[in-house]
C-alpha angles and dihedrals in degrees: 000000000000127000106245116274115013129196118234120170128206115197123196118213091156120113096247141040115286134193121227138184130188116192140157091230128060112252115185116219089221089062089061096053096072098108102034103075093098096047122104123236129024089246091057090051093048091047090053094045093050093047093047093044098049097246121162123224116235119193121216114285092015136100140207129214115222121198108191119179103256098173090118100028137070097195141039130216119226124201123184125182135169127232090253093055102263109147110213094179134353117201095341102187117225134168114261110279097022118128136205141196132209106229123217089257092058097256119135111221137175119252126215117265109270094018132088095190110039114084120229110230 
């Protein structure tokens, strides 16, 4: 399996703040929406979901390093959503230690090992 804590980066090149989560277990976004039906705007709902679900905010042109415990896992699951509710990826499975970026056009792509900018073809 994995080797303890692993580093997975999520870079945001999108034009607005995003929320990301990297975990060794699949967590469905729909499972986090249980208590938000009576809330007002979509932004209020997304704010609640991300707080409850342990998501991390990433501002445009920034990145966050996630270090999930991968001692009993060989992959991580990446979920990225926007403050208006757009889901860019939901439980995107990646090998431990792989990183991604959200491009300005909203596409999630792999980045080369050791780089947060260069896309891996």
